[in-house]
TORKOL-4160 file (C-alpha; in steps of 0.2 Angstrom, whole numbers, padded with zeros to 4 digits, m for minus):
397
<pt num="1" X="0090" Y="0120" Z="0082"/>
<pt num="2" X="0092" Y="0104" Z="0073"/>
<pt num="3" X="0097" Y="0107" Z="0055"/>
<pt num="4" X="0097" Y="0095" Z="0040"/>
<pt num="5" X="0097" Y="0096" Z="0021"/>
<pt num="6" X="0081" Y="0086" Z="0018"/>
<pt num="7" X="0067" Y="0084" Z="0031"/>
<pt num="8" X="0055" Y="0069" Z="0027"/>
<pt num="9" X="0038" Y="0069" Z="0035"/>
<pt num="10" X="0032" Y="0052" Z="0038"/>
<pt num="11" X="0041" Y="0036" Z="0045"/>
<pt num="12" X="0032" Y="0024" Z="0034"/>
<pt num="13" X="0041" Y="0013" Z="0021"/>
<pt num="14" X="0040" Y="0026" Z="0007"/>
<pt num="15" X="0047" Y="0040" Z="0018"/>
<pt num="16" X="0061" Y="0028" Z="0024"/>
<pt num="17" X="0065" Y="0022" Z="0007"/>
<pt num="18" X="0067" Y="0040" Z="0001"/>
<pt num="19" X="0078" Y="0044" Z="0016"/>
<pt num="20" X="0089" Y="0028" Z="0013"/>
<pt num="21" X="0092" Y="0034" Z="m0005"/>
<pt num="22" X="0097" Y="0051" Z="0001"/>
<pt num="23" X="0109" Y="0046" Z="0015"/>
<pt num="24" X="0125" Y="0046" Z="0004"/>
<pt num="25" X="0121" Y="0062" Z="m0005"/>
<pt num="26" X="0113" Y="0074" Z="0009"/>
<pt num="27" X="0110" Y="0075" Z="0027"/>
<pt num="28" X="0092" Y="0068" Z="0031"/>
<pt num="29" X="0080" Y="0068" Z="0045"/>
<pt num="30" X="0064" Y="0058" Z="0046"/>
<pt num="31" X="0050" Y="0063" Z="0058"/>
<pt num="32" X="0036" Y="0052" Z="0063"/>
<pt num="33" X="0021" Y="0056" Z="0074"/>
<pt num="34" X="0020" Y="0039" Z="0082"/>
<pt num="35" X="0033" Y="0032" Z="0094"/>
<pt num="36" X="0039" Y="0019" Z="0081"/>
<pt num="37" X="0041" Y="0018" Z="0062"/>
<pt num="38" X="0029" Y="0009" Z="0051"/>
<pt num="39" X="0014" Y="0010" Z="0062"/>
<pt num="40" X="0000" Y="0013" Z="0049"/>
<pt num="41" X="m0001" Y="0008" Z="0031"/>
<pt num="42" X="0016" Y="m0001" Z="0031"/>
<pt num="43" X="0012" Y="m0011" Z="0047"/>
<pt num="44" X="m0006" Y="m0016" Z="0042"/>
<pt num="45" X="m0005" Y="m0024" Z="0025"/>
<pt num="46" X="m0005" Y="m0041" Z="0019"/>
<pt num="47" X="0014" Y="m0042" Z="0017"/>
<pt num="48" X="0014" Y="m0047" Z="m0002"/>
<pt num="49" X="0028" Y="m0043" Z="m0013"/>
<pt num="50" X="0019" Y="m0039" Z="m0029"/>
<pt num="51" X="0024" Y="m0045" Z="m0046"/>
<pt num="52" X="0018" Y="m0030" Z="m0057"/>
<pt num="53" X="0004" Y="m0040" Z="m0065"/>
<pt num="54" X="m0010" Y="m0028" Z="m0063"/>
<pt num="55" X="m0003" Y="m0011" Z="m0068"/>
<pt num="56" X="m0006" Y="m0002" Z="m0084"/>
<pt num="57" X="0010" Y="m0004" Z="m0095"/>
<pt num="58" X="0021" Y="0011" Z="m0095"/>
<pt num="59" X="0013" Y="0018" Z="m0079"/>
<pt num="60" X="0024" Y="0023" Z="m0064"/>
<pt num="61" X="0017" Y="0009" Z="m0054"/>
<pt num="62" X="0022" Y="m0004" Z="m0067"/>
<pt num="63" X="0040" Y="0004" Z="m0069"/>
<pt num="64" X="0044" Y="0005" Z="m0051"/>
<pt num="65" X="0036" Y="m0012" Z="m0046"/>
<pt num="66" X="0047" Y="m0021" Z="m0058"/>
<pt num="67" X="0063" Y="m0013" Z="m0052"/>
<pt num="68" X="0058" Y="m0011" Z="m0034"/>
<pt num="69" X="0053" Y="m0030" Z="m0032"/>
<pt num="70" X="0070" Y="m0036" Z="m0037"/>
<pt num="71" X="0078" Y="m0023" Z="m0026"/>
<pt num="72" X="0068" Y="m0028" Z="m0011"/>
<pt num="73" X="0071" Y="m0047" Z="m0014"/>
<pt num="74" X="0090" Y="m0042" Z="m0014"/>
<pt num="75" X="0089" Y="m0031" Z="0001"/>
<pt num="76" X="0080" Y="m0045" Z="0011"/>
<pt num="77" X="0093" Y="m0058" Z="0006"/>
<pt num="78" X="0107" Y="m0046" Z="0010"/>
<pt num="79" X="0100" Y="m0042" Z="0027"/>
<pt num="80" X="0093" Y="m0059" Z="0032"/>
<pt num="81" X="0075" Y="m0053" Z="0032"/>
<pt num="82" X="0063" Y="m0068" Z="0031"/>
<pt num="83" X="0054" Y="m0068" Z="0014"/>
<pt num="84" X="0048" Y="m0081" Z="0002"/>
<pt num="85" X="0046" Y="m0079" Z="m0017"/>
<pt num="86" X="0031" Y="m0092" Z="m0016"/>
<pt num="87" X="0021" Y="m0087" Z="m0032"/>
<pt num="88" X="0002" Y="m0084" Z="m0033"/>
<pt num="89" X="m0013" Y="m0090" Z="m0042"/>
<pt num="90" X="m0026" Y="m0078" Z="m0050"/>
<pt num="91" X="m0042" Y="m0088" Z="m0052"/>
<pt num="92" X="m0056" Y="m0086" Z="m0064"/>
<pt num="93" X="m0071" Y="m0094" Z="m0056"/>
<pt num="94" X="m0082" Y="m0094" Z="m0071"/>
<pt num="95" X="m0081" Y="m0091" Z="m0090"/>
<pt num="96" X="m0087" Y="m0073" Z="m0088"/>
<pt num="97" X="m0070" Y="m0069" Z="m0080"/>
<pt num="98" X="m0059" Y="m0076" Z="m0094"/>
<pt num="99" X="m0058" Y="m0059" Z="m0104"/>
<pt num="100" X="m0052" Y="m0050" Z="m0089"/>
<pt num="101" X="m0040" Y="m0065" Z="m0086"/>
<pt num="102" X="m0033" Y="m0063" Z="m0104"/>
<pt num="103" X="m0030" Y="m0044" Z="m0101"/>
<pt num="104" X="m0020" Y="m0048" Z="m0085"/>
<pt num="105" X="m0010" Y="m0060" Z="m0094"/>
<pt num="106" X="m0007" Y="m0047" Z="m0108"/>
<pt num="107" X="m0002" Y="m0034" Z="m0095"/>
<pt num="108" X="0010" Y="m0046" Z="m0086"/>
<pt num="109" X="0019" Y="m0049" Z="m0102"/>
<pt num="110" X="0020" Y="m0031" Z="m0106"/>
<pt num="111" X="0027" Y="m0027" Z="m0089"/>
<pt num="112" X="0041" Y="m0040" Z="m0092"/>
<pt num="113" X="0035" Y="m0054" Z="m0081"/>
<pt num="114" X="0043" Y="m0070" Z="m0086"/>
<pt num="115" X="0035" Y="m0082" Z="m0073"/>
<pt num="116" X="0017" Y="m0081" Z="m0079"/>
<pt num="117" X="0009" Y="m0098" Z="m0084"/>
<pt num="118" X="m0008" Y="m0100" Z="m0090"/>
<pt num="119" X="m0018" Y="m0114" Z="m0082"/>
<pt num="120" X="m0033" Y="m0124" Z="m0085"/>
<pt num="121" X="m0045" Y="m0129" Z="m0072"/>
<pt num="122" X="m0037" Y="m0146" Z="m0070"/>
<pt num="123" X="m0020" Y="m0138" Z="m0069"/>
<pt num="124" X="m0026" Y="m0126" Z="m0056"/>
<pt num="125" X="m0032" Y="m0141" Z="m0045"/>
<pt num="126" X="m0015" Y="m0150" Z="m0047"/>
<pt num="127" X="m0007" Y="m0135" Z="m0039"/>
<pt num="128" X="m0021" Y="m0130" Z="m0027"/>
<pt num="129" X="m0032" Y="m0145" Z="m0025"/>
<pt num="130" X="m0046" Y="m0136" Z="m0015"/>
<pt num="131" X="m0047" Y="m0121" Z="m0028"/>
<pt num="132" X="m0062" Y="m0120" Z="m0039"/>
<pt num="133" X="m0059" Y="m0112" Z="m0056"/>
<pt num="134" X="m0061" Y="m0114" Z="m0074"/>
<pt num="135" X="m0044" Y="m0106" Z="m0078"/>
<pt num="136" X="m0030" Y="m0096" Z="m0070"/>
<pt num="137" X="m0013" Y="m0088" Z="m0070"/>
<pt num="138" X="0002" Y="m0094" Z="m0060"/>
<pt num="139" X="0014" Y="m0079" Z="m0056"/>
<pt num="140" X="0031" Y="m0084" Z="m0050"/>
<pt num="141" X="0038" Y="m0067" Z="m0046"/>
<pt num="142" X="0025" Y="m0064" Z="m0031"/>
<pt num="143" X="0032" Y="m0066" Z="m0014"/>
<pt num="144" X="0028" Y="m0062" Z="0005"/>
<pt num="145" X="0038" Y="m0053" Z="0018"/>
<pt num="146" X="0034" Y="m0043" Z="0034"/>
<pt num="147" X="0035" Y="m0025" Z="0029"/>
<pt num="148" X="0037" Y="m0018" Z="0046"/>
<pt num="149" X="0053" Y="m0028" Z="0048"/>
<pt num="150" X="0059" Y="m0021" Z="0031"/>
<pt num="151" X="0055" Y="m0003" Z="0037"/>
<pt num="152" X="0064" Y="m0006" Z="0053"/>
<pt num="153" X="0079" Y="m0012" Z="0044"/>
<pt num="154" X="0078" Y="0004" Z="0033"/>
<pt num="155" X="0078" Y="0015" Z="0048"/>
<pt num="156" X="0093" Y="0006" Z="0056"/>
<pt num="157" X="0103" Y="0009" Z="0040"/>
<pt num="158" X="0098" Y="0027" Z="0039"/>
<pt num="159" X="0104" Y="0030" Z="0057"/>
<pt num="160" X="0120" Y="0020" Z="0054"/>
<pt num="161" X="0124" Y="0031" Z="0039"/>
<pt num="162" X="0122" Y="0047" Z="0049"/>
<pt num="163" X="0104" Y="0051" Z="0046"/>
<pt num="164" X="0091" Y="0054" Z="0060"/>
<pt num="165" X="0074" Y="0045" Z="0062"/>
<pt num="166" X="0064" Y="0055" Z="0075"/>
<pt num="167" X="0049" Y="0047" Z="0082"/>
<pt num="168" X="0036" Y="0055" Z="0093"/>
<pt num="169" X="0038" Y="0071" Z="0082"/>
<pt num="170" X="0022" Y="0077" Z="0074"/>
<pt num="171" X="0023" Y="0090" Z="0060"/>
<pt num="172" X="0013" Y="0106" Z="0064"/>
<pt num="173" X="0018" Y="0117" Z="0049"/>
<pt num="174" X="0033" Y="0126" Z="0041"/>
<pt num="175" X="0039" Y="0144" Z="0037"/>
<pt num="176" X="0049" Y="0148" Z="0022"/>
<pt num="177" X="0066" Y="0156" Z="0023"/>
<pt num="178" X="0078" Y="0163" Z="0011"/>
<pt num="179" X="0088" Y="0147" Z="0011"/>
<pt num="180" X="0076" Y="0134" Z="0016"/>
<pt num="181" X="0062" Y="0132" Z="0028"/>
<pt num="182" X="0059" Y="0130" Z="0047"/>
<pt num="183" X="0047" Y="0116" Z="0052"/>
<pt num="184" X="0037" Y="0116" Z="0068"/>
<pt num="185" X="0035" Y="0099" Z="0076"/>
<pt num="186" X="0029" Y="0093" Z="0093"/>
<pt num="187" X="0047" Y="0089" Z="0097"/>
<pt num="188" X="0053" Y="0107" Z="0093"/>
<pt num="189" X="0058" Y="0116" Z="0077"/>
<pt num="190" X="0069" Y="0109" Z="0063"/>
<pt num="191" X="0078" Y="0119" Z="0049"/>
<pt num="192" X="0079" Y="0111" Z="0032"/>
<pt num="193" X="0084" Y="0115" Z="0015"/>
<pt num="194" X="0070" Y="0104" Z="0008"/>
<pt num="195" X="0054" Y="0096" Z="0014"/>
<pt num="196" X="0048" Y="0079" Z="0007"/>
<pt num="197" X="0030" Y="0075" Z="0012"/>
<pt num="198" X="0028" Y="0056" Z="0014"/>
<pt num="199" X="0014" Y="0057" Z="0027"/>
<pt num="200" X="0002" Y="0044" Z="0019"/>
<pt num="201" X="m0015" Y="0046" Z="0027"/>
<pt num="202" X="m0011" Y="0064" Z="0031"/>
<pt num="203" X="m0002" Y="0069" Z="0015"/>
<pt num="204" X="m0015" Y="0081" Z="0009"/>
<pt num="205" X="m0016" Y="0089" Z="0026"/>
<pt num="206" X="0003" Y="0091" Z="0027"/>
<pt num="207" X="0003" Y="0099" Z="0010"/>
<pt num="208" X="m0010" Y="0112" Z="0016"/>
<pt num="209" X="0000" Y="0115" Z="0031"/>
<pt num="210" X="0015" Y="0120" Z="0019"/>
<pt num="211" X="0004" Y="0131" Z="0009"/>
<pt num="212" X="0002" Y="0119" Z="m0005"/>
<pt num="213" X="m0015" Y="0115" Z="m0013"/>
<pt num="214" X="m0014" Y="0096" Z="m0015"/>
<pt num="215" X="m0027" Y="0094" Z="m0029"/>
<pt num="216" X="m0034" Y="0078" Z="m0021"/>
<pt num="217" X="m0042" Y="0073" Z="m0005"/>
<pt num="218" X="m0037" Y="0058" Z="0005"/>
<pt num="219" X="m0051" Y="0046" Z="0008"/>
<pt num="220" X="m0048" Y="0032" Z="0020"/>
<pt num="221" X="m0053" Y="0014" Z="0016"/>
<pt num="222" X="m0052" Y="0001" Z="0029"/>
<pt num="223" X="m0047" Y="m0017" Z="0024"/>
<pt num="224" X="m0053" Y="m0030" Z="0036"/>
<pt num="225" X="m0045" Y="m0047" Z="0038"/>
<pt num="226" X="m0049" Y="m0065" Z="0044"/>
<pt num="227" X="m0037" Y="m0079" Z="0047"/>
<pt num="228" X="m0039" Y="m0097" Z="0044"/>
<pt num="229" X="m0039" Y="m0108" Z="0059"/>
<pt num="230" X="m0024" Y="m0120" Z="0060"/>
<pt num="231" X="m0035" Y="m0135" Z="0055"/>
<pt num="232" X="m0040" Y="m0126" Z="0038"/>
<pt num="233" X="m0023" Y="m0120" Z="0033"/>
<pt num="234" X="m0020" Y="m0135" Z="0022"/>
<pt num="235" X="m0033" Y="m0128" Z="0010"/>
<pt num="236" X="m0021" Y="m0115" Z="0004"/>
<pt num="237" X="m0003" Y="m0118" Z="m0002"/>
<pt num="238" X="0000" Y="m0102" Z="m0011"/>
<pt num="239" X="m0007" Y="m0085" Z="m0013"/>
<pt num="240" X="m0024" Y="m0086" Z="m0021"/>
<pt num="241" X="m0033" Y="m0071" Z="m0029"/>
<pt num="242" X="m0049" Y="m0068" Z="m0039"/>
<pt num="243" X="m0049" Y="m0059" Z="m0055"/>
<pt num="244" X="m0051" Y="m0041" Z="m0050"/>
<pt num="245" X="m0064" Y="m0028" Z="m0055"/>
<pt num="246" X="m0054" Y="m0017" Z="m0067"/>
<pt num="247" X="m0064" Y="m0002" Z="m0062"/>
<pt num="248" X="m0057" Y="m0002" Z="m0044"/>
<pt num="249" X="m0040" Y="m0001" Z="m0037"/>
<pt num="250" X="m0044" Y="m0015" Z="m0025"/>
<pt num="251" X="m0040" Y="m0034" Z="m0029"/>
<pt num="252" X="m0054" Y="m0042" Z="m0020"/>
<pt num="253" X="m0054" Y="m0054" Z="m0005"/>
<pt num="254" X="m0040" Y="m0067" Z="m0007"/>
<pt num="255" X="m0030" Y="m0080" Z="0003"/>
<pt num="256" X="m0012" Y="m0075" Z="0008"/>
<pt num="257" X="0001" Y="m0086" Z="0016"/>
<pt num="258" X="0010" Y="m0075" Z="0029"/>
<pt num="259" X="0029" Y="m0075" Z="0032"/>
<pt num="260" X="0027" Y="m0079" Z="0050"/>
<pt num="261" X="0015" Y="m0093" Z="0047"/>
<pt num="262" X="m0004" Y="m0095" Z="0045"/>
<pt num="263" X="m0016" Y="m0089" Z="0031"/>
<pt num="264" X="m0024" Y="m0072" Z="0030"/>
<pt num="265" X="m0041" Y="m0069" Z="0021"/>
<pt num="266" X="m0046" Y="m0053" Z="0014"/>
<pt num="267" X="m0046" Y="m0038" Z="0014"/>
<pt num="268" X="m0062" Y="m0030" Z="0009"/>
<pt num="269" X="m0063" Y="m0011" Z="0006"/>
<pt num="270" X="m0075" Y="m0001" Z="0016"/>
<pt num="271" X="m0075" Y="0018" Z="0019"/>
<pt num="272" X="m0067" Y="0021" Z="0036"/>
<pt num="273" X="m0075" Y="0035" Z="0047"/>
<pt num="274" X="m0057" Y="0040" Z="0053"/>
<pt num="275" X="m0040" Y="0041" Z="0045"/>
<pt num="276" X="m0034" Y="0029" Z="0057"/>
<pt num="277" X="m0051" Y="0019" Z="0059"/>
<pt num="278" X="m0045" Y="0002" Z="0061"/>
<pt num="279" X="m0062" Y="m0003" Z="0070"/>
<pt num="280" X="m0080" Y="m0001" Z="0064"/>
<pt num="281" X="m0083" Y="0010" Z="0078"/>
<pt num="282" X="m0068" Y="0022" Z="0076"/>
<pt num="283" X="m0074" Y="0039" Z="0070"/>
<pt num="284" X="m0068" Y="0057" Z="0069"/>
<pt num="285" X="m0079" Y="0072" Z="0068"/>
<pt num="286" X="m0065" Y="0081" Z="0058"/>
<pt num="287" X="m0062" Y="0067" Z="0046"/>
<pt num="288" X="m0081" Y="0065" Z="0043"/>
<pt num="289" X="m0083" Y="0084" Z="0040"/>
<pt num="290" X="m0070" Y="0084" Z="0027"/>
<pt num="291" X="m0078" Y="0070" Z="0018"/>
<pt num="292" X="m0095" Y="0078" Z="0019"/>
<pt num="293" X="m0089" Y="0094" Z="0012"/>
<pt num="294" X="m0078" Y="0086" Z="m0002"/>
<pt num="295" X="m0087" Y="0087" Z="m0019"/>
<pt num="296" X="m0075" Y="0073" Z="m0026"/>
<pt num="297" X="m0080" Y="0061" Z="m0012"/>
<pt num="298" X="m0099" Y="0063" Z="m0016"/>
<pt num="299" X="m0095" Y="0061" Z="m0035"/>
<pt num="300" X="m0085" Y="0045" Z="m0031"/>
<pt num="301" X="m0099" Y="0039" Z="m0020"/>
<pt num="302" X="m0112" Y="0041" Z="m0034"/>
<pt num="303" X="m0101" Y="0032" Z="m0046"/>
<pt num="304" X="m0098" Y="0017" Z="m0034"/>
<pt num="305" X="m0113" Y="0017" Z="m0022"/>
<pt num="306" X="m0118" Y="m0001" Z="m0026"/>
<pt num="307" X="m0100" Y="m0008" Z="m0024"/>
<pt num="308" X="m0099" Y="0002" Z="m0007"/>
<pt num="309" X="m0115" Y="m0005" Z="m0001"/>
<pt num="310" X="m0109" Y="m0023" Z="m0005"/>
<pt num="311" X="m0092" Y="m0020" Z="0004"/>
<pt num="312" X="m0101" Y="m0013" Z="0019"/>
<pt num="313" X="m0112" Y="m0028" Z="0020"/>
<pt num="314" X="m0097" Y="m0039" Z="0019"/>
<pt num="315" X="m0089" Y="m0029" Z="0033"/>
<pt num="316" X="m0104" Y="m0031" Z="0045"/>
<pt num="317" X="m0108" Y="m0049" Z="0040"/>
<pt num="318" X="m0095" Y="m0063" Z="0043"/>
<pt num="319" X="m0106" Y="m0075" Z="0033"/>
<pt num="320" X="m0105" Y="m0063" Z="0018"/>
<pt num="321" X="m0086" Y="m0062" Z="0019"/>
<pt num="322" X="m0086" Y="m0081" Z="0020"/>
<pt num="323" X="m0097" Y="m0083" Z="0005"/>
<pt num="324" X="m0084" Y="m0072" Z="m0005"/>
<pt num="325" X="m0070" Y="m0083" Z="0000"/>
<pt num="326" X="m0080" Y="m0099" Z="m0005"/>
<pt num="327" X="m0080" Y="m0093" Z="m0023"/>
<pt num="328" X="m0062" Y="m0098" Z="m0023"/>
<pt num="329" X="m0061" Y="m0112" Z="m0010"/>
<pt num="330" X="m0078" Y="m0120" Z="m0008"/>
<pt num="331" X="m0072" Y="m0131" Z="0006"/>
<pt num="332" X="m0068" Y="m0116" Z="0018"/>
<pt num="333" X="m0081" Y="m0118" Z="0032"/>
<pt num="334" X="m0089" Y="m0103" Z="0041"/>
<pt num="335" X="m0081" Y="m0109" Z="0057"/>
<pt num="336" X="m0063" Y="m0110" Z="0049"/>
<pt num="337" X="m0062" Y="m0091" Z="0050"/>
<pt num="338" X="m0056" Y="m0081" Z="0065"/>
<pt num="339" X="m0056" Y="m0061" Z="0065"/>
<pt num="340" X="m0038" Y="m0054" Z="0062"/>
<pt num="341" X="m0032" Y="m0036" Z="0060"/>
<pt num="342" X="m0037" Y="m0022" Z="0049"/>
<pt num="343" X="m0028" Y="m0009" Z="0039"/>
<pt num="344" X="m0032" Y="0008" Z="0032"/>
<pt num="345" X="m0028" Y="0013" Z="0014"/>
<pt num="346" X="m0025" Y="0031" Z="0009"/>
<pt num="347" X="m0034" Y="0033" Z="m0007"/>
<pt num="348" X="m0032" Y="0050" Z="m0016"/>
<pt num="349" X="m0048" Y="0056" Z="m0024"/>
<pt num="350" X="m0048" Y="0069" Z="m0037"/>
<pt num="351" X="m0061" Y="0084" Z="m0037"/>
<pt num="352" X="m0071" Y="0075" Z="m0052"/>
<pt num="353" X="m0073" Y="0060" Z="m0041"/>
<pt num="354" X="m0060" Y="0048" Z="m0050"/>
<pt num="355" X="m0050" Y="0037" Z="m0039"/>
<pt num="356" X="m0031" Y="0042" Z="m0042"/>
<pt num="357" X="m0024" Y="0025" Z="m0048"/>
<pt num="358" X="m0006" Y="0029" Z="m0050"/>
<pt num="359" X="0008" Y="0038" Z="m0040"/>
<pt num="360" X="0004" Y="0057" Z="m0038"/>
<pt num="361" X="0018" Y="0069" Z="m0033"/>
<pt num="362" X="0016" Y="0088" Z="m0033"/>
<pt num="363" X="0032" Y="0099" Z="m0032"/>
<pt num="364" X="0033" Y="0116" Z="m0025"/>
<pt num="365" X="0048" Y="0127" Z="m0021"/>
<pt num="366" X="0059" Y="0117" Z="m0009"/>
<pt num="367" X="0046" Y="0104" Z="m0007"/>
<pt num="368" X="0041" Y="0087" Z="m0014"/>
<pt num="369" X="0023" Y="0081" Z="m0009"/>
<pt num="370" X="0019" Y="0062" Z="m0012"/>
<pt num="371" X="0000" Y="0063" Z="m0012"/>
<pt num="372" X="m0004" Y="0046" Z="m0018"/>
<pt num="373" X="0007" Y="0030" Z="m0016"/>
<pt num="374" X="m0005" Y="0016" Z="m0018"/>
<pt num="375" X="0000" Y="m0003" Z="m0019"/>
<pt num="376" X="0014" Y="m0008" Z="m0025"/>
<pt num="377" X="0021" Y="0006" Z="m0014"/>
<pt num="378" X="0029" Y="m0006" Z="m0001"/>
<pt num="379" X="0035" Y="m0018" Z="m0014"/>
<pt num="380" X="0043" Y="m0004" Z="m0024"/>
<pt num="381" X="0049" Y="0007" Z="m0009"/>
<pt num="382" X="0067" Y="0006" Z="m0014"/>
<pt num="383" X="0063" Y="0011" Z="m0032"/>
<pt num="384" X="0051" Y="0025" Z="m0027"/>
<pt num="385" X="0063" Y="0031" Z="m0014"/>
<pt num="386" X="0076" Y="0033" Z="m0028"/>
<pt num="387" X="0064" Y="0043" Z="m0039"/>
<pt num="388" X="0058" Y="0054" Z="m0025"/>
<pt num="389" X="0077" Y="0057" Z="m0020"/>
<pt num="390" X="0081" Y="0062" Z="m0037"/>
<pt num="391" X="0067" Y="0075" Z="m0037"/>
<pt num="392" X="0073" Y="0081" Z="m0020"/>
<pt num="393" X="0091" Y="0083" Z="m0026"/>
<pt num="394" X="0086" Y="0093" Z="m0042"/>
<pt num="395" X="0075" Y="0104" Z="m0031"/>
<pt num="396" X="0091" Y="0107" Z="m0020"/>
<pt num="397" X="0101" Y="0111" Z="m0035"/>
C-alpha cells in the first residue's frame, strides 16, 4: 500500500500549491479524479493575476493576494511561464457609480497597492479610446497568465522533489487509524498521516466522506464567455472592468486580454444545474436534489432572485450579453462576439443563505478541509498553499 505523510485531495492550483509548499518538509501525494491536473476551476478561468483591489482590508483574501501575486510573478519569471503585468481599468459609466469607485480606491490603498491612479473620463479615453466612462481607476499590479500552465509547472516541481501526483484517482472515503488514516480511491488504498481536502467543487462532499460536517453547501455558478473576433480586438488594449456590485462576490462582465492572444468577454454568473455544468443543458439529478433540499440555497435565492433572473436572461440571450458589454465599449458590435468557453465556480453558501466571501477552512483531527477558496485563489495559490501547509504541519505535530 502506498504511504505518505500528507494526502491532498484535488489537483487544482490550490491543492498543488499546498503540495509544493510541503515537499521539503514532508512526503506528499496529490490525488486527482481527472486524467490531468487543473481540469476544472483552475483551467476554466479568465487567467487574471489579481491585484487585491476589491478585498476587505485585513481579510484573508486581501492578505494572501498581496503576497501571492508577487510570488506568482516571480515563479512565472523564474520558470519561463508567459505572463504580462499589463494593468487594468475599472470604469464608472455614470455618476451613480462614483461612490463605489471611491470605495475601491480606498480599499486598494488600504491593501497596499501602489499602482492605482484615479482617471477622469478624458484620461480614460486617452488610455482606452473606445471606453465610455465618467471616471476610472488604473491598477498597474494586475496581470494575465494561463493558470493551467502554472498548475502543470507546480506538478512537475512536486514530482521532481519526490512527491507524487496521481491522476485518475477519485477519493471514495477514509478510515481513521491510530497513527493516521487510510483513504480509499479508485486507484487503490492510500495510507497517510494527514489529509488535506482541496477538492473545490466537491470539497463539501469530501468533508462528509471524511465524517466532517462542512458547515456550508457548495453551489455551482457557471460563468460563460464570449471572445471578440479579430477585427474587433483593437477596441481593447488592457483589461477593462465595470464597478462591481458590492453585495455580490462577482465582478460583472468585463474585457480581458488573454496571454495566448485575443480578448475574452465575460463572465456572467448563472446557477449551474451540475457541479461540472459547463453547458446550459448539463444537469445532475443528485446535484439538483442537494440544492432543492438545502435551506441555505433557498434563503440565498430569495435574497438575490432579481439578480439571478437577470443573469439567466443574459445567459440565454447573446443580445443581452452584448448590451452589458456596450456599457463599457459602445462600439462593440453584436456580430463582433463569438461564443467561447465557460467555467464553473464553487461558491460556498452558509445555512443562513449568505454567500461565503472569504476563505473558509475547517480543521479536524488529522484533517484540513478547504471549503471555500474564491478568487483570488489562483493568484494567491503559493501564499494560500503556504498557509494551508503550516496548518497541516501543526496538525502533524
